[in-house]
N, C-alpha and C positions, 0 to 999 in steps of 0.2 A: 292391401296388396303391395308387394314389395316394388319399390321404384327400380328402374333400370339404369345402370351405368353403361358407358361405352368403352370398350377396350379395342385398340387397334393393333393388330399384329400383321406384319408384312403388308401394310396398307389395306388390310381387310378389317372392317369394323364389326364387332360383335356385341350384342346386347348381353350384359352380365347383370343378373338380379342383385339388388342391394338389400341386405338384411334390414329389417325394421330398425329405425334409429341409427343406421350406419351412415357415416359421411364418407364421401369419396373424392379423390383428387380428379381433375379434368383429364380427358384424353386429348393429346395434342399431336398433330401431324407435323413432322419436321421435314422441311423441304431442302433441296440442294440447289445451289446456283450453277448455271451453265456459264463458266468463266470464259470459255472459248467464244461463245456468242457475245459476251460483254467486250472481250478484246477486239472482236471483229467490228462491233459498233463503234468503239473508240477509234479504231483505225479509220473508219469511214468519216467520222466527224473531223478528224485532223486532216485527212487527205482532201477534204472538200475545200481546204484553205491552202493555196499554194505556199504561203509564207511559213506554214507549220509542217510541211511534208519533211519527214526525216527528223523532226524534233523529238520524237519518242521512238524507242526501240521495241518493235512489235514481235520480233522473232526470238523466242526464248529457247531454252533447252527442252526439246520435245520428249526426251526420255524421262523427264521428271514427272511425278504424278500431277494430275490437273489441279489438285488442291495445294500444290507447292507454289508459293508466290513467285519463286524464281523462274517459273515457266512463263510468267506474264510480266516481263520487265517494264513494259509501257505503263502498266497499272502501278507498279512500284514508283516509277518516276512521277506519275500523275499525283499519287498520294503525297509525295514530298512537296509538290507545288500547292495543292489545295489544302493541306493541313494547316497552313497559316490562316486560312479563312474559316475552316471547319475542323477545329481541333478534335482529335480522337477518331478521325474519319477511317483510319486503318482498323478500328475495332469492329467495323461493320462486316459481317460475313456475307453480305449481299452487295451487288453493285449499287453504288449510291447515285441515284438520279436526283439532280437538283437544277434549278434555273440559273446555273452559273456557267458561263462560256469560258472554260479554261483554255480552249484553243485560241481565242482572241487575246487573252492575257499573255499566253506564251508568244504569240505573234508580235505583240507589242514589245516584249522583252527581247526577242531575237532581232527586231528592227532597230533596237537602240532607243526606243521612245523614252525620253527622260521623265516625262510626267505620266506615270501610270494612273489611269483613271480610277474613280472610286469603285468600291465593290458593287454599289447599286448599278453602275454602268454595265458591268459584266453580268449582272443579274436581271437585265431587262426591266429595270426600275424597281424590282422587288428588294425589300430590306429583310435581312436575316434577323429574326427575333429569338430563335432558339434552334440549336442543333445538338443532337445526342446520338451516339452510336454505342452499341454493346454487342454481346454475344448472340442476341436474338435478331438484331437488325438495326435499323436507324429510324429516327423520328426528327422532323424539322418543322418549324413554324416560320413562315414569311409573311410580310404585310406589303400592301400596295396602297399608297396614298393617292388621292385624286389629283393632287398637285404635281405628282412625279411623272405623270404621263400626259400626252396630248393626242394620242392616236386611238383612244377608246371613247365611247359615248359618255357624255357628262352624266354622272349619277346623282341621285338624290341623297343617298346615305353619305353623311359628312365625314365620318371617321375612316381611318385606314381599314381595309378589308384584310382579315387574317386567313391564311391558307395553310392547311396542315398536309404533310405527306409522310407516309410510313411505308417502309419495305421490310418484310419480316420472313424469317425462316420458320417461325412458329405460328401455326394456324390452329385455333381452338375449335374443337368439334362440339358445337353447342346445339345441334339439331335445329338449325335455323330454317324454318319453312320458306322464308323469303330469299334464301341464298341464291345468288346468281341471276336475280331478276334485274330489270332495268332496260334502258333503251340505248341504242348506239348513238354516237354523235358524228354526223356525216362529215363535218369539217375536220375531224380528228381521225377518221377511219384509216387513212393511209399510214399515219404515224403509230396508231394504236388499234390494230385490227379487231381486238377482242374487247375494247373498252365498253363499259356499261355505265350509264348515268342513272342514279337513283336519288330519291329524296327519302331519307330514313332517319327517324329519331332526332329530327331537328337539324340534320346535316345534309347538304347537297354533296353527293359522293360520286367520284369518278374512279372506278376500279378497273385495273388492267393487269395482265401478266407479261412479264419481260424476263428473259433469261431463266424461266422456270419459277420465278418468284412473284408473288402478288404484291402489287403496289396500290395504295389508295390515296387519292387527293381529295380533301374535303374542306368545306366551308360551312360554318354554322350560320343559318339564315332562317327566315320566316317565309312561308308560302303565302305572301300577302302583297299589298301595294307598297311601293317604296316610300320610306319616310327618312327624314334626316337622322333620326336616332334609332332606326330599325332597318337592318339590312334585309332586303327582299331577295329571294332566291334568283329572281330573273336578273338582278344586278350582279349577284354573286357569280352566276354562271359565266358572265363575260370575263371576269377576273380569273376564275378557275381555268377557263380554256386558254387564256393567255399564258398562264402558269404552265399548263401541260405542254404547250407548243415550245416553251423555252427549256424543257428538261433535257439535260445532257449527262453523260457519265462523268462523275467527279472523283471516283475512287472506290475503296473497299478492299478487302483482303480475303482470299480463300481460307477456309478453316477445315479441319478434319471432319469427315462425314459422321453423322450420328443417326441413330434409329429413332423411331417414333416414341413418344412418351405415353405409356399406358396408364389407364385409370387404376388406382389402388385404394384400399381402405385407409382412411385417415387414422393415425395413431392418436388416441385420446388418453387423458390421465386415468389412472386406475382407481384412485380414491374419488368419492363423490362429495360435492359441495353440499353443506347443510342448508344453504340459502338459495343458490342460483337455480332457477327453473325457467323453462321456456316452452312456449306453445309450438306445435309442429310447423315446419317450413310450409308456406303456402296457406296457412290458416290466418287470414286477415279478419278484421272485425266484421261481423255480419253486415252485409249490404254496404260495405265501404268501397267496394270495387266499382270501376267504371261500367255503367250499364249492367250492373249486377254480376260482373265477372268475379270469379273466385281468385285466390292467389295461385302462384306457380310453385308446385311441390318439387323443388330442385334440391337434391341432397348433396350438391357439389360444393366442396371447399376449394375455390378456384386457385387460391394461392395461400401460402403460409405467411401470415401477417402478425405484426405486433398490434395489439388492440389500439385504436386511434385516440382514446382518452387516456391520460397519464395514469389515473387511479381508478380503482374499483371502490364501491359499486358504481355501476352505470346501468341505465334502463333503456332498452330498445323497444320503442312502442310508437303509437300514432300521435302526431301533433294535431291533425285536423279532426279526428273522430274520437278523441279523448277529451277530458275536462279542459275547459277554456278554448277548445278547438272551434273552428268556424264551419265545420262539416264540409269544407271545400266549396262553400257557397251553394250547397244543394238544399238549404233550408233548415231552420231551427224553430223550436216551438216557443222560445222566449227571447227577450232582448238581452244582449250582453251588458246593458247599462244597469241591470239588476245584479250588482256584484255579489258573488257568492250564491246567487239563486240557482235553482235547479232548472234543467232543460234537457232536451234530447235532440239528436239529429232526426229530421223527419223521415229519414230512410231506414231507421231501425228503432228498437225499443230500449236501447242502452241508456240508463239514467246518467246524467252528467251534471256538473256544476261549473259556474263561471269562476273558476279558481285555478290559476296556473300552477299553484303549489299543492294541488289536491294530492292526497296520499296515493291514490291509484296511479298517478303520473310518475311517482317515484318509488315504485315497488315492482317486484317480480310477480308474475312471469313476463319474460320478453314476448313480443308479438311481431310477426312479419308484417311489413306494409309496403313491399315492393310493387304490388299491383293495385294499391289503393287508388281511389279516384284522383286523377290529375289529368291535365290536357296535354301531357308530354308523351311523345312517341316512345314506346317500349315494345319492341318486336317480340319479346319473350312473354308478354302478357296476352291473354286470349283476345282482347279487343284491339290490341295494337297500341293502347294507351295505358299509362300508369304513372307511378311515382318515381321510377328510375332507381331508387335506392332505399336506404333505411335511416330513419330518424333515431337519434340516441340522445337521451337526457343525461346530465351529470349526476353526481351522487345525491345532491339536494338542491333546494330552491331557496337560497337566502333572499328574503324579501327586501325590496328597495325601501329606503326610509323616507321617501318623498310622498308617501300616500298613494302611489300609482298602482298598488295591488299587482305588482309584477315582480318576477324573479330578477335579481341583479345579475347583469351580464358580466363577462370577462373575469370570472372567478376561478375557472377550472381549465387546466392545460390540455391542449391538443398536441399530439406528437406525430412524427413521421412513422408510418407503418412499416416501411422498409428503407434501405438505402436507395436513393433514386435522385431524380432531377425534377425541379418544379417547372410546370408549364402554366404560366399566368402573366398577363399583361397588366400594366398599371390601371388601377381603378376597377378592375374586373371583380365580380362578386365571388367567382368560383376559383379554386386553386386545385390544379391537377398535380398528382405525383406520379411520375412515369418510372416504371420498373422494367429493366431490360437485363436479363441474365441468361445463362445457358438453358434454363428450364422455364422461365417466366417472361412473358411480354404482356404486361397489363398496365392499366393506369387507374388510379382511384381519384375520386373528387371529394373535396371538402367544401361545404357551403355554410353560410350564415356567419362567418367571421367578418369583422368590420374591414372593408377594403382599405380605408385610410390607415388602419393599424398594420395590415399586411404590407402596404406600400412602404410605410416607415420602417418596418422590420426587414425589408428587402426580400420578401417572399415573392420573387419575380422570376421570369423566364431564365432558365439556365442555372439557377442556384442548386447546388448539390446539398442534400441533407442526408443525415445518418439515421438509421432506425432508432426510434426512441427519443430523437431530438425534438424539443418543444418548437412548434412552428406557429402557434397561435393560441387563442383562448375561445372557449365556448361562448357564443354570443347570440344575438337575436336580429341580425341585419338581413332584411329582405327589401331591397330598394332604398331603405332608410333605417336608421337605428330604431329598434323596437317594432319592426315590421312583421315579426313573427315571434314565437315563443323562444325561450332560451334553450337551444339544442344544437347538435351537430347533425347535418344531413351528410351521410356518407354513402358513396356508391362506387361501383366497380365496372370497368369495361375491359373486355378481352379483344384481342385482334383476330379478325376473321377475313375471309376473302372479300367481304363487303366493308372492311374497315373496323373501327372500334364500335362495338355494340355493348349495350348494358345487359348485365346478367344479375341475378338475385344475389346480393352479398350476405344474406341472412346467415346461412350455414358457415360461410367464411368468417363472419364476425363471432358466431358462437364458438367456433374452434379457436379463434384468437383469444376470446375472453376466458375460455377454459385454460389456456396456457398462462394467461395473466394471473388467474386464481390458483393455478396448480391443482385444479380439481374439476371433475366432470359435472356438468349440469344435468338436471332431471327434466325429461320431456313430459309436459302435461297434456295428456290426450284429451281431445274434445269430448264434451258431454253431449248425449243425445238431445236434440231440440224437439220439444213437443210442438205439433202443428199449431195449437192454439196460441202459443207464445209468439208466433210469427204473424199475428193478425195485422199488426201495423207496419210490418217490415216490407213495404212495397217500394221498390226502387223508384225514385223520381228522376226525371230527365236532368242531368247535370248541365252546367254551362257548356257551350259549344267548344270542342277542342280546337286548339291551334298548335303550331310548332313553336316551342319556346326557344328564346335566344339564350337562356341561362339554365332552365330546368328547375325542378323542385320549387313548387309554390309555397310549401310550408316546411 
């Protein structure tokens, strides 16, 4: 049965059949900002302070189009002031809301205050970790340390809490069944009448609409008891709501209006690779899905990327349910101490060996594992839990020479898949790459590179990278060196009205790999499964799911 794509014309979305084996680009709704409303809110913020009345010019040339910045001189003046704190703020096509009190800063300047206070003072104690603006919108990361405040309850979590905010003109239409859910927050209902609070995919999210634009504030946390090294969502909510109360207009610039982006067929190479084969999207290893769920048959190539490994060949497949894998702790028939010995995961009949370098691990065809068993929230998987992304092995497994029977890490280069900006704090295990263009507002995540190496290489918040630039090496870091097999976990998030949500990157990666090869792959259709062969394939109860602070257990 042909899968359906979504095409939006004049804000009406229609289902369009996708031919068998056809990849499609995503449908994206393009919103327009109400700059008059933004100008009015800015006026009210400044008029609330007697010392700043008249500091900005709010009456522009009304005969100019609303998208002409000269119609809003106060915003032009504001941009000139805040750009020293948030470079490129004028690149944002949406009003930029941040916890920065520009009116107080201007008041100090007008009063002749000689000692302008620190940025943290004007930011209600929050520290700027990253700010980026582009043709699609803006993204920012702030942090709040326990020691920087004295009017919030003492918390157990010891490290600073990171808060993300995004405002975007691009909204991806991903058929999200949970879209728009959530609960109001009474304490914020006056300031944000339509605000909804949800806990999705490991993030506490606060979504609201202002000036016709969706904004989402989010904090990564666990729905659990507070601990010193684990942020509980109950503690995160206090910080997030303080952040929301501090939001004010800080700039932005009107842009020409654009129409929605329709879904189209992806252009693929005409010649066929003699080697590259792949199993259909959504076909995960039998019974490797959480509670027996199957994969998600999503034919969407969400963005055109450069393949994340520098060189081919590369092998996208499972780490947990292939050779040397731990079956994601759902049971094995033998002990891993029997090096090279045979075993199988108790959930299926697939024969395996305790050998990380096994030939099957480093050969085609590729196989999807987006909805493979993990305890991480994934709204696009049937159970609401899954792997969040795709595991990719490099071309080969050079064995270590210390008798450890393991692949040697840090031999194969990982590259930036697009021009973009890094979102990552020191010592963090995951590195995000944020892409913000006229047609794309996505972020991808790289995992299992060594954090110490990333820190020393300067792969940190705000660093700009170019497509194809080496940003690290394929490694095996999961809480510690050697904590997983040597591979790259790669995933993809798109922006929705509920914030950044994970989508299946499998087709996006196939499309990128075909461009790297300059040749089209061949889809391997599934073979019929005889009932007798499934005699032992009874799903067992996996470990109880929780909300991960990092994602991707393998």
